[in-house]
N, CA, C and O atoms as a GROMACS GRO file, in nm:
protein
  316
    1ILE      N    1   0.086  -0.118   0.000
    1ILE     CA    2   0.000   0.000   0.000
    1ILE      C    3   0.089   0.122   0.000
    1ILE      O    4   0.182   0.133   0.080
    2ASN      N    5   0.059   0.213  -0.089
    2ASN     CA    6   0.138   0.336  -0.100
    2ASN      C    7   0.073   0.445  -0.015
    2ASN      O    8  -0.037   0.490  -0.047
    3VAL      N    9   0.138   0.488   0.090
    3VAL     CA   10   0.089   0.593   0.178
    3VAL      C   11   0.156   0.723   0.135
    3VAL      O   12   0.277   0.737   0.144
    4VAL      N   13   0.076   0.818   0.088
    4VAL     CA   14   0.133   0.941   0.035
    4VAL      C   15   0.143   1.053   0.138
    4VAL      O   16   0.193   1.161   0.107
    5ASP      N   17   0.096   1.027   0.260
    5ASP     CA   18   0.097   1.132   0.363
    5ASP      C   19   0.237   1.179   0.400
    5ASP      O   20   0.253   1.292   0.447
    6ASN      N   21   0.337   1.096   0.381
    6ASN     CA   22   0.470   1.134   0.428
    6ASN      C   23   0.559   1.195   0.320
    6ASN      O   24   0.678   1.214   0.343
    7VAL      N   25   0.506   1.227   0.203
    7VAL     CA   26   0.587   1.287   0.097
    7VAL      C   27   0.642   1.422   0.140
    7VAL      O   28   0.758   1.453   0.114
    8THR      N   29   0.561   1.503   0.207
    8THR     CA   30   0.607   1.634   0.254
    8THR      C   31   0.721   1.619   0.354
    8THR      O   32   0.821   1.691   0.346
    9GLU      N   33   0.707   1.525   0.447
    9GLU     CA   34   0.813   1.500   0.544
    9GLU      C   35   0.940   1.449   0.477
    9GLU      O   36   1.050   1.491   0.511
   10LEU      N   37   0.923   1.359   0.382
   10LEU     CA   38   1.039   1.307   0.307
   10LEU      C   39   1.109   1.418   0.230
   10LEU      O   40   1.232   1.426   0.230
   11THR      N   41   1.032   1.502   0.166
   11THR     CA   42   1.090   1.612   0.088
   11THR      C   43   1.171   1.703   0.179
   11THR      O   44   1.283   1.742   0.144
   12THR      N   45   1.116   1.738   0.294
   12THR     CA   46   1.187   1.823   0.389
   12THR      C   47   1.314   1.755   0.438
   12THR      O   48   1.420   1.817   0.445
   13SER      N   49   1.302   1.627   0.472
   13SER     CA   50   1.418   1.553   0.521
   13SER      C   51   1.527   1.545   0.415
   13SER      O   52   1.644   1.570   0.444
   14LEU      N   53   1.490   1.511   0.292
   14LEU     CA   54   1.590   1.500   0.185
   14LEU      C   55   1.652   1.636   0.152
   14LEU      O   56   1.769   1.644   0.116
   15ARG      N   57   1.572   1.742   0.163
   15ARG     CA   58   1.625   1.875   0.133
   15ARG      C   59   1.734   1.914   0.232
   15ARG      O   60   1.838   1.968   0.193
   16TYR      N   61   1.712   1.887   0.360
   16TYR     CA   62   1.804   1.934   0.463
   16TYR      C   63   1.910   1.832   0.505
   16TYR      O   64   2.019   1.870   0.550
   17ARG      N   65   1.879   1.703   0.492
   17ARG     CA   66   1.975   1.600   0.534
   17ARG      C   67   2.036   1.524   0.418
   17ARG      O   68   2.138   1.457   0.434
   18GLY      N   69   1.973   1.533   0.302
   18GLY     CA   70   2.021   1.455   0.188
   18GLY      C   71   1.982   1.309   0.203
   18GLY      O   72   1.902   1.273   0.289
   19TRP      N   73   2.040   1.227   0.118
   19TRP     CA   74   2.013   1.083   0.122
   19TRP      C   75   2.109   1.019   0.222
   19TRP      O   76   2.230   1.022   0.202
   20LEU      N   77   2.056   0.962   0.328
   20LEU     CA   78   2.140   0.902   0.430
   20LEU      C   79   2.177   0.760   0.390
   20LEU      O   80   2.101   0.691   0.322
   21HIS      N   81   2.294   0.717   0.432
   21HIS     CA   82   2.344   0.586   0.393
   21HIS      C   83   2.258   0.470   0.442
   21HIS      O   84   2.256   0.364   0.380
   22ASP      N   85   2.188   0.489   0.553
   22ASP     CA   86   2.107   0.379   0.606
   22ASP      C   87   1.968   0.373   0.544
   22ASP      O   88   1.890   0.283   0.577
   23GLU      N   89   1.934   0.466   0.455
   23GLU     CA   90   1.805   0.463   0.388
   23GLU      C   91   1.808   0.363   0.272
   23GLU      O   92   1.908   0.351   0.201
   24GLN      N   93   1.698   0.294   0.255
   24GLN     CA   94   1.692   0.194   0.149
   24GLN      C   95   1.685   0.262   0.012
   24GLN      O   96   1.618   0.364  -0.004
   25PRO      N   97   1.755   0.205  -0.085
   25PRO     CA   98   1.743   0.257  -0.221
   25PRO      C   99   1.609   0.217  -0.281
   25PRO      O  100   1.539   0.131  -0.227
   26LEU      N  101   1.573   0.278  -0.390
   26LEU     CA  102   1.453   0.241  -0.462
   26LEU      C  103   1.477   0.109  -0.533
   26LEU      O  104   1.590   0.079  -0.572
   27PHE      N  105   1.371   0.031  -0.552
   27PHE     CA  106   1.379  -0.092  -0.630
   27PHE      C  107   1.322  -0.065  -0.767
   27PHE      O  108   1.208  -0.018  -0.779
   28VAL      N  109   1.398  -0.094  -0.871
   28VAL     CA  110   1.350  -0.080  -1.008
   28VAL      C  111   1.374  -0.211  -1.082
   28VAL      O  112   1.457  -0.293  -1.043
   29GLN      N  113   1.300  -0.229  -1.189
   29GLN     CA  114   1.316  -0.346  -1.275
   29GLN      C  115   1.323  -0.296  -1.418
   29GLN      O  116   1.241  -0.215  -1.461
   30GLN      N  117   1.420  -0.346  -1.491
   30GLN     CA  118   1.438  -0.303  -1.630
   30GLN      C  119   1.321  -0.353  -1.715
   30GLN      O  120   1.280  -0.468  -1.704
   31VAL      N  121   1.269  -0.265  -1.800
   31VAL     CA  122   1.162  -0.302  -1.891
   31VAL      C  123   1.223  -0.385  -2.003
   31VAL      O  124   1.322  -0.346  -2.064
   32LYS      N  125   1.164  -0.500  -2.028
   32LYS     CA  126   1.219  -0.591  -2.129
   32LYS      C  127   1.224  -0.523  -2.265
   32LYS      O  128   1.127  -0.464  -2.311
   33GLY      N  129   1.342  -0.532  -2.328
   33GLY     CA  130   1.360  -0.474  -2.460
   33GLY      C  131   1.396  -0.326  -2.459
   33GLY      O  132   1.422  -0.269  -2.564
   34LYS      N  133   1.399  -0.264  -2.343
   34LYS     CA  134   1.432  -0.121  -2.331
   34LYS      C  135   1.548  -0.107  -2.234
   34LYS      O  136   1.530  -0.115  -2.113
   35SER      N  137   1.667  -0.086  -2.287
   35SER     CA  138   1.787  -0.088  -2.202
   35SER      C  139   1.795   0.028  -2.103
   35SER      O  140   1.863   0.016  -2.002
   36LYS      N  141   1.728   0.139  -2.130
   36LYS     CA  142   1.738   0.255  -2.042
   36LYS      C  143   1.604   0.294  -1.978
   36LYS      O  144   1.586   0.406  -1.932
   37LEU      N  145   1.510   0.200  -1.978
   37LEU     CA  146   1.379   0.226  -1.920
   37LEU      C  147   1.356   0.130  -1.804
   37LEU      O  148   1.374   0.009  -1.819
   38PHE      N  149   1.315   0.184  -1.689
   38PHE     CA  150   1.299   0.103  -1.569
   38PHE      C  151   1.161   0.124  -1.510
   38PHE      O  152   1.104   0.233  -1.517
   39PHE      N  153   1.107   0.018  -1.453
   39PHE     CA  154   0.978   0.018  -1.386
   39PHE      C  155   1.003   0.028  -1.236
   39PHE      O  156   1.074  -0.055  -1.180
   40LEU      N  157   0.945   0.128  -1.171
   40LEU     CA  158   0.963   0.147  -1.028
   40LEU      C  159   0.879   0.045  -0.952
   40LEU      O  160   0.757   0.040  -0.968
   41ARG      N  161   0.945  -0.036  -0.869
   41ARG     CA  162   0.877  -0.140  -0.791
   41ARG      C  163   0.854  -0.096  -0.647
   41ARG      O  164   0.754  -0.135  -0.586
   42SER      N  165   0.943  -0.015  -0.592
   42SER     CA  166   0.932   0.026  -0.453
   42SER      C  167   1.004   0.160  -0.435
   42SER      O  168   1.113   0.180  -0.489
   43GLY      N  169   0.942   0.251  -0.361
   43GLY     CA  170   1.003   0.381  -0.336
   43GLY      C  171   0.927   0.496  -0.400
   43GLY      O  172   0.986   0.598  -0.436
   44PHE      N  173   0.796   0.480  -0.414
   44PHE     CA  174   0.716   0.581  -0.483
   44PHE      C  175   0.720   0.718  -0.414
   44PHE      O  176   0.729   0.820  -0.482
   45ASN      N  177   0.713   0.720  -0.282
   45ASN     CA  178   0.718   0.847  -0.211
   45ASN      C  179   0.856   0.911  -0.219
   45ASN      O  180   0.869   1.033  -0.231
   46ARG      N  181   0.960   0.828  -0.214
   46ARG     CA  182   1.096   0.882  -0.222
   46ARG      C  183   1.123   0.941  -0.360
   46ARG      O  184   1.190   1.044  -0.371
   47ILE      N  185   1.073   0.876  -0.466
   47ILE     CA  186   1.096   0.931  -0.600
   47ILE      C  187   1.014   1.059  -0.619
   47ILE      O  188   1.058   1.152  -0.687
   48THR      N  189   0.894   1.064  -0.559
   48THR     CA  190   0.813   1.186  -0.566
   48THR      C  191   0.885   1.302  -0.498
   48THR      O  192   0.889   1.413  -0.550
   49ALA      N  193   0.942   1.275  -0.381
   49ALA     CA  194   1.018   1.379  -0.310
   49ALA      C  195   1.139   1.423  -0.390
   49ALA      O  196   1.168   1.542  -0.398
   50ALA      N  197   1.211   1.329  -0.449
   50ALA     CA  198   1.330   1.362  -0.528
   50ALA      C  199   1.292   1.445  -0.651
   50ALA      O  200   1.366   1.537  -0.688
   51ILE      N  201   1.180   1.414  -0.712
   51ILE     CA  202   1.134   1.492  -0.829
   51ILE      C  203   1.099   1.634  -0.785
   51ILE      O  204   1.134   1.730  -0.854
   52GLU      N  205   1.031   1.647  -0.671
   52GLU     CA  206   0.998   1.781  -0.620
   52GLU      C  207   1.123   1.863  -0.593
   52GLU      O  208   1.124   1.985  -0.609
   53LEU      N  209   1.230   1.795  -0.550
   53LEU     CA  210   1.356   1.864  -0.522
   53LEU      C  211   1.442   1.883  -0.648
   53LEU      O  212   1.549   1.942  -0.642
   54GLN      N  213   1.392   1.832  -0.760
   54GLN     CA  214   1.459   1.843  -0.890
   54GLN      C  215   1.596   1.776  -0.890
   54GLN      O  216   1.690   1.824  -0.953
   55TRP      N  217   1.605   1.664  -0.819
   55TRP     CA  218   1.728   1.585  -0.821
   55TRP      C  219   1.746   1.523  -0.958
   55TRP      O  220   1.648   1.481  -1.021
   56LYS      N  221   1.868   1.516  -1.004
   56LYS     CA  222   1.897   1.454  -1.134
   56LYS      C  223   1.931   1.306  -1.118
   56LYS      O  224   1.917   1.230  -1.213
   57TYR      N  225   1.977   1.265  -0.999
   57TYR     CA  226   2.020   1.127  -0.975
   57TYR      C  227   1.963   1.078  -0.843
   57TYR      O  228   1.939   1.155  -0.750
   58ILE      N  229   1.942   0.947  -0.835
   58ILE     CA  230   1.896   0.885  -0.712
   58ILE      C  231   1.948   0.742  -0.708
   58ILE      O  232   1.966   0.679  -0.812
   59ILE      N  233   1.970   0.690  -0.588
   59ILE     CA  234   2.022   0.555  -0.571
   59ILE      C  235   1.910   0.454  -0.591
   59ILE      O  236   1.802   0.467  -0.534
   60VAL      N  237   1.938   0.352  -0.673
   60VAL     CA  238   1.840   0.245  -0.696
   60VAL      C  239   1.908   0.110  -0.690
   60VAL      O  240   2.028   0.098  -0.716
   61ASP      N  241   1.832   0.008  -0.657
   61ASP     CA  242   1.873  -0.130  -0.674
   61ASP      C  243   1.795  -0.184  -0.792
   61ASP      O  244   1.673  -0.171  -0.797
   62VAL      N  245   1.865  -0.244  -0.887
   62VAL     CA  246   1.800  -0.300  -1.005
   62VAL      C  247   1.766  -0.445  -0.975
   62VAL      O  248   1.854  -0.527  -0.950
   63TYR      N  249   1.638  -0.475  -0.979
   63TYR     CA  250   1.591  -0.610  -0.954
   63TYR      C  251   1.590  -0.686  -1.086
   63TYR      O  252   1.542  -0.636  -1.187
   64GLU      N  253   1.644  -0.806  -1.084
   64GLU     CA  254   1.643  -0.891  -1.202
   64GLU      C  255   1.555  -1.012  -1.173
   64GLU      O  256   1.549  -1.059  -1.060
   65ASP      N  257   1.488  -1.062  -1.275
   65ASP     CA  258   1.403  -1.179  -1.258
   65ASP      C  259   1.484  -1.296  -1.203
   65ASP      O  260   1.598  -1.319  -1.243
   66ALA      N  261   1.425  -1.367  -1.111
   66ALA     CA  262   1.490  -1.484  -1.052
   66ALA      C  263   1.490  -1.598  -1.153
   66ALA      O  264   1.403  -1.608  -1.239
   67GLU      N  265   1.590  -1.685  -1.141
   67GLU     CA  266   1.596  -1.800  -1.230
   67GLU      C  267   1.480  -1.895  -1.204
   67GLU      O  268   1.427  -1.956  -1.297
   68GLU      N  269   1.442  -1.908  -1.079
   68GLU     CA  270   1.331  -1.997  -1.042
   68GLU      C  271   1.201  -1.917  -1.042
   68GLU      O  272   1.193  -1.816  -0.972
   69PRO      N  273   1.100  -1.958  -1.118
   69PRO     CA  274   0.972  -1.885  -1.122
   69PRO      C  275   0.909  -1.866  -0.984
   69PRO      O  276   0.846  -1.763  -0.960
   70GLU      N  277   0.927  -1.962  -0.894
   70GLU     CA  278   0.870  -1.949  -0.759
   70GLU      C  279   0.931  -1.830  -0.685
   70GLU      O  280   0.860  -1.761  -0.612
   71ASP      N  281   1.060  -1.807  -0.702
   71ASP     CA  282   1.124  -1.693  -0.637
   71ASP      C  283   1.072  -1.562  -0.693
   71ASP      O  284   1.056  -1.465  -0.619
   72GLN      N  285   1.045  -1.557  -0.820
   72GLN     CA  286   0.989  -1.437  -0.884
   72GLN      C  287   0.852  -1.405  -0.824
   72GLN      O  288   0.822  -1.289  -0.794
   73ILE      N  289   0.770  -1.506  -0.807
   73ILE     CA  290   0.636  -1.485  -0.752
   73ILE      C  291   0.645  -1.438  -0.607
   73ILE      O  292   0.570  -1.348  -0.567
   74LEU      N  293   0.734  -1.496  -0.528
   74LEU     CA  294   0.748  -1.456  -0.389
   74LEU      C  295   0.790  -1.310  -0.378
   74LEU      O  296   0.740  -1.238  -0.291
   75PHE      N  297   0.880  -1.265  -0.464
   75PHE     CA  298   0.923  -1.126  -0.460
   75PHE      C  299   0.807  -1.034  -0.495
   75PHE      O  300   0.785  -0.934  -0.427
   76ASN      N  301   0.734  -1.066  -0.598
   76ASN     CA  302   0.623  -0.982  -0.643
   76ASN      C  303   0.514  -0.971  -0.536
   76ASN      O  304   0.448  -0.867  -0.527
   77ARG      N  305   0.493  -1.073  -0.457
   77ARG     CA  306   0.392  -1.069  -0.353
   77ARG      C  307   0.431  -0.978  -0.237
   77ARG      O  308   0.344  -0.921  -0.171
   78ARG      N  309   0.558  -0.964  -0.213
   78ARG     CA  310   0.603  -0.880  -0.101
   78ARG      C  311   0.583  -0.732  -0.129
   78ARG      O  312   0.575  -0.653  -0.035
   79LEU      N  313   0.576  -0.693  -0.254
   79LEU     CA  314   0.566  -0.550  -0.284
   79LEU      C  315   0.428  -0.498  -0.285
   79LEU      O  316   0.407  -0.379  -0.309
   0.00000   0.00000   0.00000
């Protein structure tokens, strides 16, 4: 569930403290057939705050499909 109430707090925090090392990166997944296009899986509020701050770069973890289909399904259910 995406809770949008904390975008203002995140924006303020990122503006004054920056991205802290203990904060989780965003999860993205590469769109098949598009080498420079990514689908955001997790971190919607953080990306909204970064866009409001006009950041050009942000830390992400690129998720790749698991070799085992069962692992892929388990990951998708957690998000």
